[in-house]
PATORDREN-153742 format. One record per residue (C-alpha): x, y, z; residue in one letter; residue number from 1. Coordinates in steps of 0.02 Angstrom, whole numbers, plus 50000, padded with zeros to 5 digits. Layout:
! residues N
((X, Y, Z), 'A', NUM)
...
***
This chain:
! residues 206
((48911, 49577, 50632), 'M', 1)
((48974, 49753, 50662), 'S', 2)
((48857, 49896, 50619), 'P', 3)
((48888, 49986, 50455), 'A', 4)
((48983, 50151, 50467), 'P', 5)
((48882, 50310, 50465), 'T', 6)
((48888, 50433, 50320), 'A', 7)
((49009, 50543, 50419), 'A', 8)
((49120, 50394, 50458), 'Q', 9)
((49119, 50343, 50275), 'R', 10)
((49179, 50517, 50227), 'R', 11)
((49327, 50495, 50345), 'V', 12)
((49362, 50323, 50271), 'I', 13)
((49349, 50384, 50092), 'N', 14)
((49469, 50528, 50130), 'A', 15)
((49605, 50409, 50193), 'A', 16)
((49773, 50412, 50107), 'D', 17)
((49753, 50290, 49960), 'P', 18)
((49921, 50207, 49992), 'V', 19)
((49952, 50210, 50179), 'T', 20)
((49772, 50216, 50239), 'G', 21)
((49813, 50358, 50360), 'R', 22)
((49656, 50439, 50427), 'L', 23)
((49611, 50616, 50475), 'R', 24)
((49461, 50655, 50583), 'G', 25)
((49403, 50703, 50756), 'T', 26)
((49453, 50595, 50904), 'E', 27)
((49273, 50536, 50919), 'A', 28)
((49263, 50487, 50736), 'Q', 29)
((49428, 50393, 50742), 'L', 30)
((49384, 50305, 50904), 'A', 31)
((49218, 50250, 50829), 'A', 32)
((49307, 50176, 50677), 'L', 33)
((49425, 50082, 50794), 'V', 34)
((49274, 50009, 50885), 'R', 35)
((49202, 49954, 50718), 'L', 36)
((49365, 49866, 50674), 'G', 37)
((49392, 49981, 50525), 'L', 38)
((49541, 50075, 50596), 'A', 39)
((49682, 50054, 50719), 'F', 40)
((49784, 50177, 50822), 'R', 41)
((49969, 50155, 50796), 'H', 42)
((50058, 50117, 50960), 'P', 43)
((50208, 50227, 50921), 'R', 44)
((50205, 50418, 50920), 'P', 45)
((50126, 50517, 50845), 'P', 46)
((49990, 50383, 50868), 'H', 47)
((49906, 50413, 50701), 'D', 48)
((49757, 50310, 50648), 'H', 49)
((49758, 50195, 50495), 'F', 50)
((49632, 50088, 50404), 'L', 51)
((49631, 49903, 50447), 'T', 52)
((49611, 49777, 50303), 'P', 53)
((49423, 49785, 50337), 'A', 54)
((49431, 49974, 50325), 'G', 55)
((49522, 49964, 50158), 'H', 56)
((49388, 49845, 50093), 'R', 57)
((49252, 49965, 50150), 'T', 58)
((49340, 50109, 50062), 'R', 59)
((49367, 50013, 49901), 'E', 60)
((49189, 49947, 49897), 'A', 61)
((49130, 50127, 49881), 'A', 62)
((49252, 50174, 49742), 'E', 63)
((49185, 50177, 49563), 'P', 64)
((49326, 50082, 49477), 'R', 65)
((49339, 50008, 49304), 'A', 66)
((49479, 49892, 49358), 'D', 67)
((49505, 49827, 49534), 'A', 68)
((49694, 49845, 49529), 'E', 69)
((49738, 49992, 49420), 'S', 70)
((49601, 50124, 49425), 'A', 71)
((49631, 50280, 49530), 'P', 72)
((49554, 50286, 49701), 'A', 73)
((49416, 50416, 49691), 'A', 74)
((49529, 50534, 49596), 'G', 75)
((49679, 50494, 49706), 'G', 76)
((49848, 50419, 49666), 'F', 77)
((49864, 50253, 49574), 'A', 78)
((50025, 50175, 49516), 'A', 79)
((50037, 50146, 49329), 'R', 80)
((50027, 49960, 49290), 'V', 81)
((50059, 49983, 49104), 'G', 82)
((49938, 49989, 48960), 'G', 83)
((49843, 50144, 49016), 'E', 84)
((49767, 50241, 48871), 'E', 85)
((49801, 50407, 48957), 'R', 86)
((49945, 50439, 49076), 'A', 87)
((50008, 50589, 49173), 'D', 88)
((50192, 50627, 49159), 'A', 89)
((50316, 50762, 49206), 'G', 90)
((50377, 50834, 49371), 'P', 91)
((50206, 50831, 49456), 'A', 92)
((50186, 50646, 49423), 'R', 93)
((50364, 50613, 49482), 'A', 94)
((50327, 50702, 49646), 'R', 95)
((50167, 50601, 49670), 'E', 96)
((50258, 50437, 49639), 'V', 97)
((50399, 50484, 49757), 'H', 98)
((50276, 50534, 49893), 'S', 99)
((50176, 50373, 49871), 'A', 100)
((50333, 50266, 49883), 'W', 101)
((50392, 50356, 50040), 'Q', 102)
((50219, 50333, 50113), 'G', 103)
((50227, 50147, 50075), 'L', 104)
((50396, 50131, 50159), 'L', 105)
((50323, 50217, 50312), 'E', 106)
((50176, 50098, 50309), 'L', 107)
((50298, 49952, 50307), 'R', 108)
((50390, 50026, 50456), 'R', 109)
((50230, 50047, 50554), 'M', 110)
((50141, 49884, 50511), 'T', 111)
((50279, 49754, 50494), 'N', 112)
((50302, 49677, 50666), 'A', 113)
((50489, 49712, 50668), 'D', 114)
((50474, 49884, 50586), 'G', 115)
((50566, 49822, 50430), 'A', 116)
((50554, 49931, 50274), 'T', 117)
((50643, 49809, 50158), 'D', 118)
((50498, 49685, 50157), 'R', 119)
((50321, 49709, 50089), 'P', 120)
((50181, 49738, 50214), 'C', 121)
((50003, 49675, 50226), 'G', 122)
((49932, 49812, 50113), 'W', 123)
((50050, 49759, 49973), 'E', 124)
((49997, 49577, 49990), 'R', 125)
((49816, 49626, 49962), 'T', 126)
((49856, 49747, 49819), 'H', 127)
((49990, 49649, 49727), 'L', 128)
((49978, 49730, 49556), 'V', 129)
((49972, 49907, 49623), 'R', 130)
((50113, 49874, 49746), 'A', 131)
((50230, 49798, 49616), 'A', 132)
((50190, 49936, 49492), 'A', 133)
((50228, 50070, 49623), 'L', 134)
((50398, 49991, 49658), 'A', 135)
((50439, 49993, 49472), 'L', 136)
((50374, 50167, 49437), 'E', 137)
((50460, 50239, 49591), 'A', 138)
((50626, 50167, 49529), 'A', 139)
((50607, 50258, 49364), 'G', 140)
((50552, 50117, 49249), 'H', 141)
((50433, 50180, 49114), 'P', 142)
((50267, 50089, 49103), 'P', 143)
((50194, 50040, 48936), 'E', 144)
((50085, 50180, 48873), 'G', 145)
((50038, 50293, 48729), 'P', 146)
((50214, 50366, 48726), 'D', 147)
((50304, 50201, 48703), 'G', 148)
((50344, 50026, 48768), 'P', 149)
((50379, 49984, 48949), 'G', 150)
((50333, 49866, 49089), 'Y', 151)
((50161, 49791, 49116), 'R', 152)
((50107, 49716, 49282), 'V', 153)
((49962, 49593, 49280), 'R', 154)
((49872, 49482, 49405), 'A', 155)
((49896, 49294, 49396), 'T', 156)
((49795, 49144, 49457), 'P', 157)
((49928, 49113, 49589), 'Q', 158)
((49878, 49179, 49762), 'P', 159)
((50027, 49293, 49797), 'E', 160)
((50108, 49326, 49629), 'A', 161)
((50101, 49449, 49486), 'V', 162)
((50169, 49437, 49310), 'A', 163)
((50283, 49574, 49244), 'V', 164)
((50311, 49594, 49058), 'Y', 165)
((50440, 49705, 48973), 'A', 166)
((50488, 49746, 48793), 'P', 167)
((50655, 49653, 48800), 'D', 168)
((50763, 49544, 48911), 'G', 169)
((50871, 49686, 48974), 'G', 170)
((50722, 49785, 49036), 'V', 171)
((50647, 49628, 49112), 'L', 172)
((50806, 49593, 49209), 'R', 173)
((50813, 49774, 49268), 'A', 174)
((50634, 49759, 49331), 'C', 175)
((50682, 49599, 49422), 'A', 176)
((50827, 49688, 49508), 'A', 177)
((50713, 49830, 49562), 'T', 178)
((50580, 49715, 49632), 'L', 179)
((50708, 49608, 49724), 'E', 180)
((50780, 49767, 49800), 'G', 181)
((50604, 49814, 49855), 'A', 182)
((50579, 49649, 49946), 'G', 183)
((50501, 49541, 49810), 'W', 184)
((50555, 49369, 49749), 'Q', 185)
((50563, 49349, 49561), 'T', 186)
((50587, 49212, 49434), 'G', 187)
((50595, 49224, 49244), 'E', 188)
((50482, 49111, 49140), 'Y', 189)
((50424, 49086, 48961), 'T', 190)
((50242, 49077, 48908), 'E', 191)
((50218, 48912, 48815), 'P', 192)
((50103, 48982, 48681), 'R', 193)
((50178, 49152, 48642), 'T', 194)
((50358, 49116, 48698), 'R', 195)
((50355, 49285, 48784), 'A', 196)
((50472, 49302, 48933), 'R', 197)
((50399, 49369, 49095), 'Y', 198)
((50436, 49384, 49280), 'L', 199)
((50335, 49299, 49413), 'L', 200)
((50353, 49408, 49568), 'A', 201)
((50289, 49382, 49745), 'S', 202)
((50316, 49479, 49908), 'P', 203)
((50456, 49410, 50016), 'R', 204)
((50402, 49357, 50191), 'R', 205)
((50572, 49354, 50280), 'V', 206)
***
């Protein structure tokens, strides 16, 4: 078993970009995290360091979160999954969402073996609800909230799928088009009990 990171190393981990996992620290700190298996050095210039899946788990284990998928990361950015009681809006939020989406595309480029940006990466497959919600919010779809109806993204018992709900069929189909354009596969289904229509969405592999 690898030794636990030191307090200084944990500070570097906790300060990582919440979406891309990009790290900032001294060369010694970053090299130590690589040895622990918590970070990797990207082979292409500028050779930045990023959290590995184990590093992301270490970071998230230290975060005080009410909900594993939707709560903000230690005050950082979190995509809106729909149903939040309080929600930021306006130009500042739009800039945050745009920056997070661009960061996610860069993470795809750097971590997909072929450098593809049209297909979800490993981070998205381990953060399905947050990843799908970011794709929808970045495309301009309004999430459900105190200001009105919108999409809701929820976890499902299926291993690599989320459920997306919307106030009507037109919005649901628009969400499907957005997710498919972002590299997700979608199918429309009806809940047997409520008769509510929803999307089942999963990250495309090829």
